C-alpha beads as a LAMMPS data file, in Angstrom:
LAMMPS data file: protein, C-alpha beads

195 atoms
194 bonds

1 atom types
1 bond types

-500.0 500.0 xlo xhi
-500.0 500.0 ylo yhi
-500.0 500.0 zlo zhi

Masses

1 110.0

Atoms # bond

1 1 1 -454.237 -210.784 -260.854
2 1 1 -452.606 -214.091 -261.835
3 1 1 -455.746 -216.039 -260.898
4 1 1 -457.846 -213.842 -263.151
5 1 1 -455.528 -213.552 -266.142
6 1 1 -453.389 -216.694 -265.880
7 1 1 -456.066 -219.287 -265.206
8 1 1 -456.442 -220.178 -268.892
9 1 1 -452.806 -221.308 -269.001
10 1 1 -453.031 -223.680 -266.017
11 1 1 -456.603 -224.775 -266.624
12 1 1 -455.609 -227.878 -268.667
13 1 1 -453.580 -229.137 -265.672
14 1 1 -456.500 -228.418 -263.326
15 1 1 -458.846 -230.306 -265.671
16 1 1 -456.525 -233.350 -265.623
17 1 1 -456.715 -233.420 -261.819
18 1 1 -460.495 -232.986 -261.857
19 1 1 -460.971 -235.877 -264.313
20 1 1 -458.602 -238.087 -262.311
21 1 1 -460.412 -237.604 -259.004
22 1 1 -463.855 -237.903 -260.599
23 1 1 -462.782 -241.244 -262.130
24 1 1 -461.842 -242.321 -258.607
25 1 1 -465.453 -241.498 -257.658
26 1 1 -464.393 -238.745 -255.294
27 1 1 -466.494 -235.632 -254.849
28 1 1 -465.364 -232.014 -254.920
29 1 1 -465.884 -231.661 -251.156
30 1 1 -463.521 -234.607 -250.545
31 1 1 -460.778 -232.767 -252.439
32 1 1 -461.587 -229.505 -250.626
33 1 1 -461.034 -231.322 -247.331
34 1 1 -457.851 -232.987 -248.645
35 1 1 -456.529 -229.562 -249.716
36 1 1 -457.143 -228.320 -246.168
37 1 1 -455.308 -231.224 -244.537
38 1 1 -452.325 -230.933 -246.872
39 1 1 -452.300 -227.147 -246.443
40 1 1 -452.184 -227.437 -242.647
41 1 1 -449.067 -229.623 -242.998
42 1 1 -447.347 -226.438 -244.159
43 1 1 -447.432 -225.238 -240.536
44 1 1 -445.569 -228.324 -239.323
45 1 1 -442.935 -228.175 -242.066
46 1 1 -442.297 -224.459 -241.501
47 1 1 -442.013 -224.987 -237.767
48 1 1 -439.448 -227.771 -238.168
49 1 1 -437.388 -225.851 -240.760
50 1 1 -438.359 -228.068 -243.692
51 1 1 -438.721 -225.026 -245.955
52 1 1 -438.899 -226.685 -249.341
53 1 1 -441.288 -229.385 -248.181
54 1 1 -443.473 -226.634 -246.694
55 1 1 -443.570 -224.832 -250.048
56 1 1 -444.313 -228.049 -251.946
57 1 1 -447.276 -229.003 -249.734
58 1 1 -448.549 -225.413 -249.827
59 1 1 -448.647 -225.526 -253.635
60 1 1 -450.185 -229.012 -253.717
61 1 1 -452.896 -227.680 -251.417
62 1 1 -453.402 -224.717 -253.760
63 1 1 -453.599 -226.995 -256.784
64 1 1 -456.219 -229.172 -255.103
65 1 1 -458.098 -226.009 -254.158
66 1 1 -458.432 -225.239 -257.877
67 1 1 -459.239 -228.855 -258.783
68 1 1 -462.195 -229.110 -256.406
69 1 1 -464.036 -226.279 -258.152
70 1 1 -463.390 -227.809 -261.565
71 1 1 -464.729 -231.120 -260.249
72 1 1 -467.898 -229.477 -258.937
73 1 1 -468.515 -227.749 -262.266
74 1 1 -467.770 -230.896 -264.330
75 1 1 -470.110 -233.036 -262.243
76 1 1 -472.690 -230.213 -262.191
77 1 1 -472.648 -230.474 -258.426
78 1 1 -471.741 -226.991 -257.229
79 1 1 -473.232 -226.225 -253.835
80 1 1 -473.309 -223.194 -251.589
81 1 1 -471.869 -225.303 -248.777
82 1 1 -468.987 -226.360 -251.026
83 1 1 -468.265 -222.689 -251.711
84 1 1 -468.351 -221.971 -247.974
85 1 1 -465.937 -224.833 -247.254
86 1 1 -463.605 -223.714 -250.044
87 1 1 -463.348 -220.097 -248.889
88 1 1 -463.098 -221.004 -245.188
89 1 1 -460.469 -223.696 -245.707
90 1 1 -458.394 -221.302 -247.863
91 1 1 -458.221 -218.897 -244.936
92 1 1 -457.309 -221.695 -242.501
93 1 1 -454.355 -222.667 -244.709
94 1 1 -453.218 -219.035 -244.921
95 1 1 -453.549 -218.628 -241.147
96 1 1 -451.504 -221.813 -240.664
97 1 1 -448.636 -220.304 -242.654
98 1 1 -448.843 -216.983 -240.804
99 1 1 -448.986 -218.701 -237.388
100 1 1 -446.007 -220.916 -238.164
101 1 1 -443.973 -217.876 -239.222
102 1 1 -445.077 -216.012 -236.089
103 1 1 -443.878 -218.906 -233.903
104 1 1 -440.544 -219.018 -235.742
105 1 1 -439.808 -215.301 -236.051
106 1 1 -440.740 -213.309 -232.976
107 1 1 -439.301 -210.071 -234.414
108 1 1 -441.832 -209.882 -237.261
109 1 1 -444.995 -210.710 -235.352
110 1 1 -446.306 -207.157 -235.726
111 1 1 -445.671 -207.336 -239.497
112 1 1 -447.659 -210.590 -239.586
113 1 1 -450.496 -209.029 -237.573
114 1 1 -450.668 -206.175 -240.116
115 1 1 -450.664 -208.735 -242.965
116 1 1 -453.513 -210.647 -241.300
117 1 1 -455.483 -207.410 -240.887
118 1 1 -454.983 -206.582 -244.577
119 1 1 -456.157 -210.053 -245.611
120 1 1 -459.197 -209.725 -243.344
121 1 1 -460.201 -206.353 -244.811
122 1 1 -459.637 -207.521 -248.399
123 1 1 -461.648 -210.718 -247.864
124 1 1 -464.459 -208.779 -246.178
125 1 1 -464.836 -206.578 -249.263
126 1 1 -464.443 -209.561 -251.613
127 1 1 -467.091 -211.654 -249.859
128 1 1 -469.519 -208.767 -249.309
129 1 1 -469.394 -207.730 -252.965
130 1 1 -469.794 -211.396 -253.920
131 1 1 -472.865 -211.708 -251.698
132 1 1 -474.466 -208.430 -252.774
133 1 1 -473.681 -208.560 -256.486
134 1 1 -475.971 -210.226 -258.973
135 1 1 -473.075 -210.880 -261.351
136 1 1 -471.843 -214.446 -261.579
137 1 1 -468.545 -215.642 -262.952
138 1 1 -466.891 -219.024 -263.366
139 1 1 -467.201 -219.411 -259.605
140 1 1 -470.467 -219.579 -257.679
141 1 1 -470.250 -215.889 -256.755
142 1 1 -468.951 -212.673 -258.293
143 1 1 -465.153 -212.779 -258.244
144 1 1 -463.348 -209.463 -257.784
145 1 1 -459.893 -209.405 -259.328
146 1 1 -457.003 -207.603 -257.682
147 1 1 -453.239 -207.220 -257.542
148 1 1 -453.018 -209.767 -254.700
149 1 1 -455.096 -212.854 -255.391
150 1 1 -454.486 -216.402 -254.170
151 1 1 -451.589 -217.184 -256.540
152 1 1 -449.727 -214.004 -255.606
153 1 1 -450.328 -214.938 -251.983
154 1 1 -448.806 -218.375 -252.514
155 1 1 -445.796 -216.855 -254.287
156 1 1 -445.207 -214.414 -251.444
157 1 1 -445.806 -217.062 -248.767
158 1 1 -443.241 -219.229 -250.579
159 1 1 -440.720 -216.377 -250.523
160 1 1 -441.455 -215.808 -246.820
161 1 1 -440.839 -219.485 -246.074
162 1 1 -437.643 -219.825 -248.135
163 1 1 -435.958 -216.431 -247.738
164 1 1 -436.173 -216.184 -243.969
165 1 1 -433.525 -213.441 -243.767
166 1 1 -435.944 -211.156 -245.620
167 1 1 -439.226 -212.410 -244.190
168 1 1 -440.115 -209.037 -242.622
169 1 1 -439.574 -207.140 -245.878
170 1 1 -441.499 -209.713 -247.909
171 1 1 -444.355 -209.584 -245.392
172 1 1 -444.514 -205.790 -245.750
173 1 1 -444.544 -206.028 -249.567
174 1 1 -447.354 -208.581 -249.297
175 1 1 -449.350 -206.240 -247.022
176 1 1 -448.821 -203.343 -249.420
177 1 1 -450.044 -205.441 -252.364
178 1 1 -453.171 -206.347 -250.412
179 1 1 -453.781 -202.676 -249.531
180 1 1 -453.656 -201.883 -253.279
181 1 1 -456.130 -204.738 -253.829
182 1 1 -458.414 -203.339 -251.109
183 1 1 -458.456 -199.970 -252.900
184 1 1 -459.131 -201.666 -256.270
185 1 1 -461.974 -203.719 -254.806
186 1 1 -463.538 -200.732 -253.023
187 1 1 -463.513 -198.652 -256.214
188 1 1 -465.060 -201.528 -258.173
189 1 1 -467.614 -202.132 -255.392
190 1 1 -468.691 -198.488 -255.592
191 1 1 -469.428 -198.911 -259.314
192 1 1 -471.231 -202.235 -258.878
193 1 1 -473.233 -201.573 -255.711
194 1 1 -473.862 -197.814 -255.673
195 1 1 -476.622 -197.693 -258.273

Bonds

1 1 1 2
2 1 2 3
3 1 3 4
4 1 4 5
5 1 5 6
6 1 6 7
7 1 7 8
8 1 8 9
9 1 9 10
10 1 10 11
11 1 11 12
12 1 12 13
13 1 13 14
14 1 14 15
15 1 15 16
16 1 16 17
17 1 17 18
18 1 18 19
19 1 19 20
20 1 20 21
21 1 21 22
22 1 22 23
23 1 23 24
24 1 24 25
25 1 25 26
26 1 26 27
27 1 27 28
28 1 28 29
29 1 29 30
30 1 30 31
31 1 31 32
32 1 32 33
33 1 33 34
34 1 34 35
35 1 35 36
36 1 36 37
37 1 37 38
38 1 38 39
39 1 39 40
40 1 40 41
41 1 41 42
42 1 42 43
43 1 43 44
44 1 44 45
45 1 45 46
46 1 46 47
47 1 47 48
48 1 48 49
49 1 49 50
50 1 50 51
51 1 51 52
52 1 52 53
53 1 53 54
54 1 54 55
55 1 55 56
56 1 56 57
57 1 57 58
58 1 58 59
59 1 59 60
60 1 60 61
61 1 61 62
62 1 62 63
63 1 63 64
64 1 64 65
65 1 65 66
66 1 66 67
67 1 67 68
68 1 68 69
69 1 69 70
70 1 70 71
71 1 71 72
72 1 72 73
73 1 73 74
74 1 74 75
75 1 75 76
76 1 76 77
77 1 77 78
78 1 78 79
79 1 79 80
80 1 80 81
81 1 81 82
82 1 82 83
83 1 83 84
84 1 84 85
85 1 85 86
86 1 86 87
87 1 87 88
88 1 88 89
89 1 89 90
90 1 90 91
91 1 91 92
92 1 92 93
93 1 93 94
94 1 94 95
95 1 95 96
96 1 96 97
97 1 97 98
98 1 98 99
99 1 99 100
100 1 100 101
101 1 101 102
102 1 102 103
103 1 103 104
104 1 104 105
105 1 105 106
106 1 106 107
107 1 107 108
108 1 108 109
109 1 109 110
110 1 110 111
111 1 111 112
112 1 112 113
113 1 113 114
114 1 114 115
115 1 115 116
116 1 116 117
117 1 117 118
118 1 118 119
119 1 119 120
120 1 120 121
121 1 121 122
122 1 122 123
123 1 123 124
124 1 124 125
125 1 125 126
126 1 126 127
127 1 127 128
128 1 128 129
129 1 129 130
130 1 130 131
131 1 131 132
132 1 132 133
133 1 133 134
134 1 134 135
135 1 135 136
136 1 136 137
137 1 137 138
138 1 138 139
139 1 139 140
140 1 140 141
141 1 141 142
142 1 142 143
143 1 143 144
144 1 144 145
145 1 145 146
146 1 146 147
147 1 147 148
148 1 148 149
149 1 149 150
150 1 150 151
151 1 151 152
152 1 152 153
153 1 153 154
154 1 154 155
155 1 155 156
156 1 156 157
157 1 157 158
158 1 158 159
159 1 159 160
160 1 160 161
161 1 161 162
162 1 162 163
163 1 163 164
164 1 164 165
165 1 165 166
166 1 166 167
167 1 167 168
168 1 168 169
169 1 169 170
170 1 170 171
171 1 171 172
172 1 172 173
173 1 173 174
174 1 174 175
175 1 175 176
176 1 176 177
177 1 177 178
178 1 178 179
179 1 179 180
180 1 180 181
181 1 181 182
182 1 182 183
183 1 183 184
184 1 184 185
185 1 185 186
186 1 186 187
187 1 187 188
188 1 188 189
189 1 189 190
190 1 190 191
191 1 191 192
192 1 192 193
193 1 193 194
194 1 194 195
């Protein structure tokens, strides 16, 4: 929801990053890869109880994930492979956070498995609708909005990392938000694809 409706407010900051990296003669795919590497560091920082550093690198990774798309559009160099890298690397970063929390908190592993299942189902709908729909948005495929988009995910991951006494509850809230998103996306998919 925040990605869809809040993007206009953070877009100037994303544009600054895109211009900066383009001036350095870097390509969007370089920044996509950098976002992945920085995002994976989140795992290490969570594991070694460096909570705030973990949250900082997670958000830097997320920022770079937005910058790479802006760079591709500015340089008129959007590619299908770049889109594939972007979506795949996003999931790797998310899995890194979930795995680190699973290593740290044995008692909530089932909650984290349920969360992973919810993410998997939501992304399956999202990507299938994107592949089957002829609509195009700002991205290189049709983007389905929902209650739990990437920014909400980062907020909830941040809460899970920082407020470890409540990590199970936060994980369950996150799963519930994704279930609502799954329902939203299925209802929208029915309208778009069932014609």
